[in-house]
Backbone and ligand atoms as CSV (ligand in chain L), in Angstrom:
chain,resi,resn,atom,element,x,y,z
A,1,MET,N,N,50.920,14.437,33.887
A,1,MET,CA,C,50.276,13.511,32.895
A,1,MET,C,C,49.563,14.231,31.822
A,2,ALA,N,N,49.697,13.587,30.563
A,2,ALA,CA,C,49.120,14.278,29.477
A,2,ALA,C,C,47.525,14.431,29.459
A,3,LYS,N,N,46.972,15.469,29.097
A,3,LYS,CA,C,45.425,15.507,29.342
A,3,LYS,C,C,44.776,14.857,27.956
A,4,LYS,N,N,43.959,14.218,28.134
A,4,LYS,CA,C,43.205,13.381,26.830
A,4,LYS,C,C,42.467,14.427,26.138
A,5,PRO,N,N,42.804,14.565,24.675
A,5,PRO,CA,C,42.149,15.562,23.976
A,5,PRO,C,C,40.520,15.626,23.875
A,6,THR,N,N,39.975,16.641,23.921
A,6,THR,CA,C,38.556,16.601,23.912
A,6,THR,C,C,37.933,16.236,22.468
A,7,ALA,N,N,36.904,15.636,22.270
A,7,ALA,CA,C,36.578,15.207,20.958
A,7,ALA,C,C,35.886,16.429,20.463
A,8,PRO,N,N,35.664,16.473,19.218
A,8,PRO,CA,C,34.990,17.769,18.579
A,8,PRO,C,C,33.484,17.508,18.916
A,9,PRO,N,N,32.669,18.668,18.846
A,9,PRO,CA,C,31.169,18.371,19.171
A,9,PRO,C,C,30.484,17.666,18.144
A,10,ILE,N,N,29.343,17.030,18.828
A,10,ILE,CA,C,28.357,16.284,17.650
A,10,ILE,C,C,27.419,17.538,17.272
A,11,TYR,N,N,27.138,17.694,15.956
A,11,TYR,CA,C,26.328,18.519,15.323
A,11,TYR,C,C,24.853,17.831,15.194
A,12,VAL,N,N,24.070,18.822,15.704
A,12,VAL,CA,C,22.712,18.390,15.635
A,12,VAL,C,C,21.860,19.368,14.758
A,13,LEU,N,N,21.543,19.195,13.719
A,13,LEU,CA,C,21.088,19.891,12.621
A,13,LEU,C,C,19.535,19.536,12.362
A,14,ASN,N,N,18.741,20.578,12.648
A,14,ASN,CA,C,17.311,20.277,12.464
A,14,ASN,C,C,16.570,21.138,11.262
A,15,GLY,N,N,15.774,20.655,10.496
A,15,GLY,CA,C,15.379,21.053,9.247
A,15,GLY,C,C,14.145,22.017,9.314
A,16,PRO,N,N,13.547,22.367,8.376
A,16,PRO,CA,C,12.442,23.307,8.067
A,16,PRO,C,C,11.074,22.832,9.037
A,17,ASN,N,N,10.518,23.964,9.730
A,17,ASN,CA,C,9.396,23.967,10.533
A,17,ASN,C,C,9.548,23.297,11.842
A,18,LEU,N,N,10.747,22.728,12.036
A,18,LEU,CA,C,10.998,22.150,13.467
A,18,LEU,C,C,11.005,23.151,14.679
A,19,ASN,N,N,11.244,24.406,14.204
A,19,ASN,CA,C,11.282,25.550,15.139
A,19,ASN,C,C,9.733,25.590,15.753
A,20,LEU,N,N,8.837,24.977,15.091
A,20,LEU,CA,C,7.408,25.098,15.652
A,20,LEU,C,C,7.055,24.034,16.488
A,21,LEU,N,N,7.989,23.227,16.935
A,21,LEU,CA,C,7.767,22.184,17.818
A,21,LEU,C,C,7.094,22.531,19.271
A,22,GLY,N,N,6.072,21.760,19.385
A,22,GLY,CA,C,5.570,22.202,20.958
A,22,GLY,C,C,4.433,23.198,20.890
A,23,LEU,N,N,4.397,23.881,19.552
A,23,LEU,CA,C,3.451,24.866,19.375
A,23,LEU,C,C,2.178,24.517,18.630
A,24,ARG,N,N,2.423,23.476,17.735
A,24,ARG,CA,C,1.293,22.955,16.895
A,24,ARG,C,C,1.523,21.564,16.900
A,25,GLU,N,N,0.463,20.894,16.443
A,25,GLU,CA,C,0.339,19.347,16.004
A,25,GLU,C,C,1.196,18.561,17.173
A,26,PRO,N,N,0.759,18.769,18.483
A,26,PRO,CA,C,1.232,17.924,19.627
A,26,PRO,C,C,1.129,16.544,19.597
A,27,GLU,N,N,-0.104,16.096,18.845
A,27,GLU,CA,C,-0.485,14.736,18.725
A,27,GLU,C,C,0.512,13.934,17.824
A,28,ILE,N,N,1.199,14.704,16.922
A,28,ILE,CA,C,2.068,14.051,15.967
A,28,ILE,C,C,3.550,14.136,16.558
A,29,TYR,N,N,3.919,15.412,16.831
A,29,TYR,CA,C,5.194,15.668,17.355
A,29,TYR,C,C,5.623,15.817,18.794
A,30,GLY,N,N,4.551,15.815,19.659
A,30,GLY,CA,C,4.797,15.856,21.036
A,30,GLY,C,C,4.706,17.394,21.595
A,31,ARG,N,N,4.854,17.720,22.708
A,31,ARG,CA,C,4.676,18.936,23.356
A,31,ARG,C,C,6.081,19.584,23.652
A,32,THR,N,N,7.108,18.760,23.553
A,32,THR,CA,C,8.605,19.286,23.699
A,32,THR,C,C,9.017,20.409,22.761
A,33,THR,N,N,9.484,21.508,23.228
A,33,THR,CA,C,9.893,22.421,22.165
A,33,THR,C,C,11.303,22.087,21.581
A,34,LEU,N,N,11.680,22.690,20.380
A,34,LEU,CA,C,13.039,22.521,19.999
A,34,LEU,C,C,14.191,22.975,21.036
A,35,GLU,N,N,13.911,24.118,21.559
A,35,GLU,CA,C,14.722,24.634,22.611
A,35,GLU,C,C,15.022,23.588,23.781
A,36,GLU,N,N,13.879,23.079,24.207
A,36,GLU,CA,C,14.013,22.253,25.404
A,36,GLU,C,C,14.610,20.803,24.760
A,37,ILE,N,N,14.496,20.379,23.532
A,37,ILE,CA,C,15.369,19.273,23.144
A,37,ILE,C,C,16.707,19.624,23.040
A,38,GLY,N,N,16.979,20.979,22.668
A,38,GLY,CA,C,18.324,21.196,22.589
A,38,GLY,C,C,18.981,21.266,23.986
A,39,LYS,N,N,18.347,21.495,25.048
A,39,LYS,CA,C,19.033,21.403,26.394
A,39,LYS,C,C,19.072,19.895,26.790
A,40,MET,N,N,18.080,19.160,26.510
A,40,MET,CA,C,18.148,17.679,26.750
A,40,MET,C,C,19.286,16.975,26.150
A,41,VAL,N,N,19.635,17.403,24.752
A,41,VAL,CA,C,20.535,16.716,24.029
A,41,VAL,C,C,21.845,17.093,24.641
A,42,ALA,N,N,22.045,18.529,25.038
A,42,ALA,CA,C,23.246,18.938,25.537
A,42,ALA,C,C,23.659,18.189,26.940
A,43,ASP,N,N,22.696,18.082,27.617
A,43,ASP,CA,C,22.790,17.283,28.922
A,43,ASP,C,C,23.223,15.764,28.864
A,44,ARG,N,N,22.633,15.274,27.937
A,44,ARG,CA,C,23.030,13.876,27.579
A,44,ARG,C,C,24.311,13.708,27.045
A,45,ALA,N,N,24.587,14.554,26.136
A,45,ALA,CA,C,26.077,14.506,25.551
A,45,ALA,C,C,26.952,14.849,26.619
A,46,LYS,N,N,26.835,15.673,27.679
A,46,LYS,CA,C,27.729,15.857,28.721
A,46,LYS,C,C,28.097,14.490,29.457
A,47,THR,N,N,26.726,13.766,29.755
A,47,THR,CA,C,27.156,12.481,30.394
A,47,THR,C,C,28.070,11.669,29.516
A,48,HIS,N,N,28.238,11.698,28.498
A,48,HIS,CA,C,29.328,11.081,27.618
A,48,HIS,C,C,30.558,11.772,27.459
A,49,GLY,N,N,30.730,12.988,28.079
A,49,GLY,CA,C,31.886,13.667,27.892
A,49,GLY,C,C,32.065,14.538,26.651
A,50,LEU,N,N,30.857,14.687,25.865
A,50,LEU,CA,C,30.801,15.215,24.769
A,50,LEU,C,C,29.983,16.569,24.756
A,51,SER,N,N,30.438,17.559,23.724
A,51,SER,CA,C,29.328,18.652,23.706
A,51,SER,C,C,28.719,18.698,22.246
A,52,VAL,N,N,27.784,19.638,22.328
A,52,VAL,CA,C,26.689,19.814,20.905
A,52,VAL,C,C,26.783,20.980,20.368
A,53,VAL,N,N,26.725,21.235,19.069
A,53,VAL,CA,C,26.300,22.256,18.236
A,53,VAL,C,C,25.073,22.032,17.943
A,54,PHE,N,N,23.895,22.765,18.219
A,54,PHE,CA,C,22.443,22.454,17.977
A,54,PHE,C,C,21.856,23.653,17.153
A,55,ARG,N,N,21.499,23.300,15.963
A,55,ARG,CA,C,20.942,24.340,15.118
A,55,ARG,C,C,19.674,24.001,14.419
A,56,GLN,N,N,18.947,24.959,13.872
A,56,GLN,CA,C,17.634,24.634,13.022
A,56,GLN,C,C,17.664,25.784,12.015
A,57,SER,N,N,17.334,25.268,10.761
A,57,SER,CA,C,17.102,26.246,9.710
A,57,SER,C,C,16.028,25.792,8.763
A,58,ASN,N,N,15.228,26.787,8.231
A,58,ASN,CA,C,14.204,26.419,7.293
A,58,ASN,C,C,14.702,26.535,5.909
A,59,HIS,N,N,16.151,26.666,5.691
A,59,HIS,CA,C,16.485,26.811,4.401
A,59,HIS,C,C,17.532,25.862,3.920
A,60,GLU,N,N,17.304,25.092,2.824
A,60,GLU,CA,C,18.126,23.914,2.412
A,60,GLU,C,C,19.557,24.240,2.275
A,61,GLY,N,N,19.926,25.431,1.724
A,61,GLY,CA,C,21.228,25.884,1.473
A,61,GLY,C,C,22.084,25.975,2.847
A,62,GLN,N,N,21.363,26.613,3.794
A,62,GLN,CA,C,21.873,26.837,5.156
A,62,GLN,C,C,22.223,25.388,5.853
A,63,LEU,N,N,21.624,24.497,5.732
A,63,LEU,CA,C,21.645,23.249,6.070
A,63,LEU,C,C,22.752,22.608,5.519
A,64,VAL,N,N,22.884,22.686,4.237
A,64,VAL,CA,C,24.098,22.098,3.330
A,64,VAL,C,C,25.333,22.975,3.944
A,65,ASP,N,N,25.266,24.188,4.104
A,65,ASP,CA,C,26.724,24.901,4.606
A,65,ASP,C,C,26.933,24.256,5.802
A,66,TRP,N,N,25.983,24.028,6.861
A,66,TRP,CA,C,26.275,23.577,8.200
A,66,TRP,C,C,26.891,21.916,8.047
A,67,ILE,N,N,26.357,21.179,7.161
A,67,ILE,CA,C,26.688,19.948,6.841
A,67,ILE,C,C,28.324,20.063,6.468
A,68,GLN,N,N,28.666,21.032,5.553
A,68,GLN,CA,C,29.913,21.232,5.112
A,68,GLN,C,C,31.043,21.521,6.281
A,69,GLU,N,N,30.410,22.525,7.079
A,69,GLU,CA,C,31.200,22.773,8.197
A,69,GLU,C,C,31.340,21.680,9.163
A,70,ALA,N,N,30.381,20.969,9.238
A,70,ALA,CA,C,30.671,19.733,10.222
A,70,ALA,C,C,31.479,18.482,9.840
A,71,ARG,N,N,31.791,18.656,8.456
A,71,ARG,CA,C,32.844,17.616,7.807
A,71,ARG,C,C,34.097,17.818,8.427
A,72,THR,N,N,34.653,18.928,8.868
A,72,THR,CA,C,35.861,19.116,9.621
A,72,THR,C,C,35.770,19.372,10.924
A,73,LYS,N,N,34.584,19.862,11.474
A,73,LYS,CA,C,34.625,20.204,12.862
A,73,LYS,C,C,33.745,19.463,13.930
A,74,SER,N,N,33.055,18.433,13.212
A,74,SER,CA,C,32.354,17.493,14.294
A,74,SER,C,C,32.832,16.214,14.528
A,75,ALA,N,N,32.290,15.411,15.471
A,75,ALA,CA,C,32.740,14.046,15.754
A,75,ALA,C,C,31.533,13.323,15.019
A,76,ALA,N,N,30.398,13.723,14.964
A,76,ALA,CA,C,29.305,12.992,14.220
A,76,ALA,C,C,28.066,14.051,13.881
A,77,ILE,N,N,27.311,13.694,13.216
A,77,ILE,CA,C,26.223,14.632,12.842
A,77,ILE,C,C,24.899,13.747,13.017
A,78,LEU,N,N,23.924,14.417,14.083
A,78,LEU,CA,C,22.601,14.025,14.130
A,78,LEU,C,C,21.819,14.885,13.147
A,79,ILE,N,N,20.851,14.386,12.332
A,79,ILE,CA,C,20.088,15.321,11.553
A,79,ILE,C,C,18.730,14.800,11.560
A,80,ASN,N,N,17.724,15.698,11.767
A,80,ASN,CA,C,16.438,15.610,11.380
A,80,ASN,C,C,16.140,16.576,10.384
A,81,GLY,N,N,16.124,16.320,9.055
A,81,GLY,CA,C,16.113,17.038,7.909
A,81,GLY,C,C,14.603,17.413,7.695
A,82,GLY,N,N,13.600,17.132,8.869
A,82,GLY,CA,C,12.148,17.791,8.342
A,82,GLY,C,C,11.768,17.295,6.953
A,83,ALA,N,N,11.079,18.075,6.274
A,83,ALA,CA,C,10.489,17.612,4.968
A,83,ALA,C,C,11.710,17.458,4.043
A,84,TYR,N,N,12.785,18.201,4.208
A,84,TYR,CA,C,13.805,17.965,3.174
A,84,TYR,C,C,14.396,16.667,3.162
A,85,SER,N,N,14.213,15.865,4.302
A,85,SER,CA,C,14.708,14.471,4.334
A,85,SER,C,C,14.158,13.602,3.045
A,86,HIS,N,N,12.977,14.018,2.590
A,86,HIS,CA,C,12.236,13.098,1.689
A,86,HIS,C,C,12.587,13.688,0.256
A,87,THR,N,N,13.038,15.034,0.266
A,87,THR,CA,C,13.292,15.657,-1.188
A,87,THR,C,C,14.649,16.093,-1.656
A,88,SER,N,N,15.500,16.355,-0.546
A,88,SER,CA,C,16.710,17.196,-0.847
A,88,SER,C,C,17.757,16.293,-1.486
A,89,LEU,N,N,18.205,16.411,-2.744
A,89,LEU,CA,C,19.375,15.835,-3.296
A,89,LEU,C,C,20.703,16.651,-2.693
A,90,ALA,N,N,20.428,17.921,-2.484
A,90,ALA,CA,C,21.498,18.692,-1.922
A,90,ALA,C,C,22.067,18.256,-0.625
A,91,ILE,N,N,21.114,17.910,0.205
A,91,ILE,CA,C,21.569,17.449,1.636
A,91,ILE,C,C,22.007,16.076,1.476
A,92,HIS,N,N,21.535,15.462,0.672
A,92,HIS,CA,C,21.968,13.932,0.434
A,92,HIS,C,C,23.405,13.940,-0.105
A,93,ASP,N,N,23.781,14.662,-0.980
A,93,ASP,CA,C,25.070,14.996,-1.680
A,93,ASP,C,C,26.266,15.461,-0.439
A,94,ALA,N,N,25.605,16.327,0.231
A,94,ALA,CA,C,26.442,16.982,1.280
A,94,ALA,C,C,26.737,15.951,2.314
A,95,LEU,N,N,25.834,15.162,2.717
A,95,LEU,CA,C,26.227,14.096,3.807
A,95,LEU,C,C,27.099,12.907,3.058
A,96,ARG,N,N,26.904,12.782,1.774
A,96,ARG,CA,C,27.693,11.634,1.232
A,96,ARG,C,C,29.357,12.174,1.255
A,97,ALA,N,N,29.382,13.448,1.531
A,97,ALA,CA,C,30.800,13.885,1.529
A,97,ALA,C,C,31.385,13.986,2.831
A,98,VAL,N,N,30.715,13.416,3.771
A,98,VAL,CA,C,31.240,13.535,5.304
A,98,VAL,C,C,31.708,12.156,5.459
A,99,ASP,N,N,32.857,12.304,6.322
A,99,ASP,CA,C,33.460,11.064,6.923
A,99,ASP,C,C,32.872,10.644,8.103
A,100,VAL,N,N,32.619,11.503,9.109
A,100,VAL,CA,C,32.158,11.166,10.360
A,100,VAL,C,C,30.647,10.507,10.202
A,101,PRO,N,N,30.440,9.955,11.185
A,101,PRO,CA,C,28.945,9.145,11.335
A,101,PRO,C,C,28.076,10.187,11.308
A,102,VAL,N,N,26.876,9.597,10.375
A,102,VAL,CA,C,25.502,10.538,10.440
A,102,VAL,C,C,24.604,9.630,10.957
A,103,ILE,N,N,23.832,10.228,11.798
A,103,ILE,CA,C,22.584,9.433,12.436
A,103,ILE,C,C,21.265,10.465,12.089
A,104,GLU,N,N,20.324,9.709,11.261
A,104,GLU,CA,C,19.109,10.253,10.910
A,104,GLU,C,C,18.004,10.260,12.159
A,105,VAL,N,N,17.243,11.271,12.448
A,105,VAL,CA,C,16.447,11.215,13.574
A,105,VAL,C,C,14.914,11.721,12.956
A,106,HIS,N,N,13.825,11.174,13.369
A,106,HIS,CA,C,12.671,11.769,13.163
A,106,HIS,C,C,11.787,11.487,14.307
A,107,LEU,N,N,11.212,12.621,14.801
A,107,LEU,CA,C,10.129,12.341,16.117
A,107,LEU,C,C,9.006,11.437,15.672
A,108,SER,N,N,8.493,11.638,14.606
A,108,SER,CA,C,7.289,10.583,14.391
A,108,SER,C,C,7.938,9.344,13.446
A,109,ASN,N,N,7.163,8.440,13.097
A,109,ASN,CA,C,7.664,7.434,12.238
A,109,ASN,C,C,7.111,7.678,10.874
A,110,PRO,N,N,7.904,8.013,9.983
A,110,PRO,CA,C,7.351,8.615,8.614
A,110,PRO,C,C,6.959,7.262,7.901
A,111,GLN,N,N,7.375,6.030,8.033
A,111,GLN,CA,C,6.839,4.976,7.378
A,111,GLN,C,C,5.391,4.673,7.815
A,112,ALA,N,N,4.909,5.258,8.886
A,112,ALA,CA,C,3.392,5.034,9.299
A,112,ALA,C,C,2.652,6.022,8.962
A,113,ARG,N,N,3.251,7.037,8.017
A,113,ARG,CA,C,2.402,8.267,7.841
A,113,ARG,C,C,2.132,8.253,6.252
A,114,GLU,N,N,1.811,9.432,5.715
A,114,GLU,CA,C,1.537,9.448,4.281
A,114,GLU,C,C,2.523,8.882,3.468
A,115,GLU,N,N,2.186,8.311,2.384
A,115,GLU,CA,C,3.424,7.867,1.386
A,115,GLU,C,C,4.361,8.705,0.958
A,116,PHE,N,N,4.152,10.043,0.939
A,116,PHE,CA,C,5.351,10.946,0.455
A,116,PHE,C,C,6.305,11.043,1.554
A,117,ARG,N,N,6.044,10.519,2.616
A,117,ARG,CA,C,7.177,10.530,3.692
A,117,ARG,C,C,7.751,9.201,3.733
A,118,HIS,N,N,7.395,8.202,2.991
A,118,HIS,CA,C,8.232,7.032,3.033
A,118,HIS,C,C,9.328,6.776,2.545
A,119,HIS,N,N,9.963,7.707,1.761
A,119,HIS,CA,C,11.412,7.606,1.180
A,119,HIS,C,C,11.970,8.699,1.611
A,120,SER,N,N,13.275,8.255,2.378
A,120,SER,CA,C,14.082,9.304,2.836
A,120,SER,C,C,15.573,9.258,1.855
A,121,ARG,N,N,15.763,10.629,1.615
A,121,ARG,CA,C,17.324,10.814,0.880
A,121,ARG,C,C,18.382,10.964,1.794
A,122,ILE,N,N,18.071,10.842,3.097
A,122,ILE,CA,C,18.994,10.854,4.212
A,122,ILE,C,C,19.357,9.523,4.523
A,123,SER,N,N,18.523,8.637,4.657
A,123,SER,CA,C,18.715,7.200,5.161
A,123,SER,C,C,19.933,6.536,4.351
A,124,PRO,N,N,20.025,6.561,3.107
A,124,PRO,CA,C,20.894,5.870,2.341
A,124,PRO,C,C,22.442,6.271,2.699
A,125,VAL,N,N,22.524,7.552,3.239
A,125,VAL,CA,C,23.986,8.091,3.651
A,125,VAL,C,C,24.039,8.063,5.201
A,126,ALA,N,N,22.983,7.624,5.756
A,126,ALA,CA,C,23.172,7.401,7.272
A,126,ALA,C,C,23.802,6.164,7.728
A,127,LYS,N,N,24.625,6.336,8.823
A,127,LYS,CA,C,24.804,4.962,9.550
A,127,LYS,C,C,23.750,4.356,10.063
A,128,GLY,N,N,22.876,5.046,10.816
A,128,GLY,CA,C,21.552,4.499,11.236
A,128,GLY,C,C,20.499,5.628,11.369
A,129,VAL,N,N,19.269,5.023,11.613
A,129,VAL,CA,C,18.136,5.902,11.668
A,129,VAL,C,C,17.185,5.575,12.907
A,130,ILE,N,N,16.830,6.644,13.533
A,130,ILE,CA,C,15.866,6.568,14.691
A,130,ILE,C,C,14.638,7.286,14.681
A,131,VAL,N,N,13.675,6.511,14.522
A,131,VAL,CA,C,12.180,7.234,14.415
A,131,VAL,C,C,11.252,6.807,15.255
A,132,GLY,N,N,10.326,7.759,15.386
A,132,GLY,CA,C,9.169,7.352,16.084
A,132,GLY,C,C,9.132,7.387,17.607
A,133,PHE,N,N,9.912,7.925,18.245
A,133,PHE,CA,C,10.096,7.935,19.728
A,133,PHE,C,C,10.138,9.453,20.158
A,134,GLY,N,N,9.673,10.270,19.345
A,134,GLY,CA,C,9.593,11.624,19.812
A,134,GLY,C,C,11.050,12.366,20.053
A,135,ALA,N,N,10.917,13.167,21.043
A,135,ALA,CA,C,11.921,13.860,21.503
A,135,ALA,C,C,13.092,12.935,22.053
A,136,GLN,N,N,12.593,11.742,22.734
A,136,GLN,CA,C,13.421,10.596,23.294
A,136,GLN,C,C,14.457,10.346,22.249
A,137,GLY,N,N,14.073,10.301,21.024
A,137,GLY,CA,C,14.764,9.706,19.734
A,137,GLY,C,C,16.178,10.380,19.605
A,138,TYR,N,N,16.105,11.807,19.982
A,138,TYR,CA,C,17.348,12.549,19.827
A,138,TYR,C,C,18.360,12.115,21.009
A,139,LEU,N,N,17.893,11.564,22.217
A,139,LEU,CA,C,18.796,11.015,23.214
A,139,LEU,C,C,19.226,9.695,22.731
A,140,LEU,N,N,18.391,9.002,22.336
A,140,LEU,CA,C,19.006,7.609,21.659
A,140,LEU,C,C,20.082,7.973,20.691
A,141,ALA,N,N,19.767,8.980,19.762
A,141,ALA,CA,C,20.934,9.233,18.728
A,141,ALA,C,C,22.186,9.551,19.399
A,142,VAL,N,N,21.827,10.272,20.564
A,142,VAL,CA,C,23.128,11.064,21.215
A,142,VAL,C,C,23.923,9.792,21.701
A,143,ASP,N,N,23.208,8.845,22.242
A,143,ASP,CA,C,23.930,7.619,22.949
A,143,ASP,C,C,24.568,6.899,21.779
A,144,ALA,N,N,23.856,6.598,20.822
A,144,ALA,CA,C,24.476,5.964,19.721
A,144,ALA,C,C,25.724,6.692,18.922
A,145,ALA,N,N,25.749,8.041,18.808
A,145,ALA,CA,C,26.823,8.784,18.295
A,145,ALA,C,C,27.919,8.706,19.364
A,146,ALA,N,N,27.598,8.874,20.676
A,146,ALA,CA,C,28.823,8.482,21.502
A,146,ALA,C,C,29.439,7.224,21.668
A,147,SER,N,N,28.590,6.121,21.304
A,147,SER,CA,C,29.487,4.839,21.250
A,147,SER,C,C,30.225,4.915,19.905
A,148,LEU,N,N,29.785,5.438,18.861
A,148,LEU,CA,C,30.477,5.414,17.680
A,148,LEU,C,C,31.769,6.130,17.744
A,149,VAL,N,N,31.616,7.356,18.451
A,149,VAL,CA,C,32.612,8.406,18.562
A,149,VAL,C,C,33.737,7.670,19.330
A,150,LYS,N,N,33.390,6.971,20.500
A,150,LYS,CA,C,34.305,6.412,21.285
A,150,LYS,C,C,35.085,5.213,20.695
A,151,ARG,N,N,34.310,4.540,19.914
A,151,ARG,CA,C,34.945,3.213,19.243
A,151,ARG,C,C,35.914,3.895,18.338
A,152,ILE,N,N,35.864,4.972,17.585
A,152,ILE,CA,C,36.455,5.401,16.585
A,152,ILE,C,C,37.774,6.131,17.259
A,153,GLY,N,N,37.375,6.778,18.243
A,153,GLY,CA,C,38.506,7.456,19.038
A,153,GLY,C,C,39.517,6.569,19.940
A,154,ALA,N,N,38.956,5.285,20.150
A,154,ALA,CA,C,39.690,4.224,21.018
A,154,ALA,C,C,40.965,3.909,20.400
L,1,CA2,O1,O,8.922,13.343,12.407
L,1,CA2,C1,C,9.685,14.169,12.125
L,1,CA2,O2,O,10.729,14.514,12.764
L,1,CA2,C2,C,9.852,14.793,10.625
L,1,CA2,O3,O,11.219,15.003,10.195
L,1,CA2,C3,C,9.208,16.100,11.083
L,1,CA2,C4,C,8.772,16.759,9.543
L,1,CA2,C5,C,8.019,15.945,8.528
L,1,CA2,O4,O,7.972,16.671,7.275
L,1,CA2,C6,C,8.928,14.614,8.323
L,1,CA2,O5,O,8.276,14.001,7.552
L,1,CA2,C7,C,9.032,14.014,9.688
L,1,CA2,C8,C,7.855,18.002,9.853
L,1,CA2,C9,C,8.495,19.044,10.947
L,1,CA2,C10,C,7.357,19.929,11.255
L,1,CA2,O6,O,7.350,20.191,12.433
L,1,CA2,C11,C,6.069,20.924,13.003
L,1,CA2,C12,C,6.061,20.970,14.322
L,1,CA2,C13,C,4.911,21.671,14.803
L,1,CA2,C14,C,3.918,22.243,13.861
L,1,CA2,C15,C,4.106,22.061,12.662
L,1,CA2,C16,C,5.261,21.464,12.079
């Protein structure tokens, strides 16, 4: 019997300062480190028969390069753009050029914070947005991505 082809990985891209998770400001971002989130996300994806490429960068151009890579190599993109979510036209444009589903994730709820966090340049090019649930939000995003990928692949 022919083997079912494996889906390409979900790319999980993390923006500036998220490497500091768990080390500072736990009252806003929780105590889970980015490394722990990476493991949780990989485990959750596995339950859906999917794999994950999990990355973080403090550099806007690096994130743009990874989004371009994900255009052809991923089944979906989950992105926490950190502060670039509110400012980056380059990330907005890179995501616009992507055909796979894009899900925006934030640990905190930016709408409940300072006004400069209220606008996202990622939301208009995302299929959906998950905010305010801490590390759990990444798992909700994996579930959402898996159902989109299965629907597309079905
Ligand atoms: O809530 C989120 O996930 C954010 O993307 C986090 C960004 C912030 O600029 C966005 O408005 C919302 C900041 C990430 C910085 O993470 C830190 C973690 C620990 C200590 C310091 C910063």
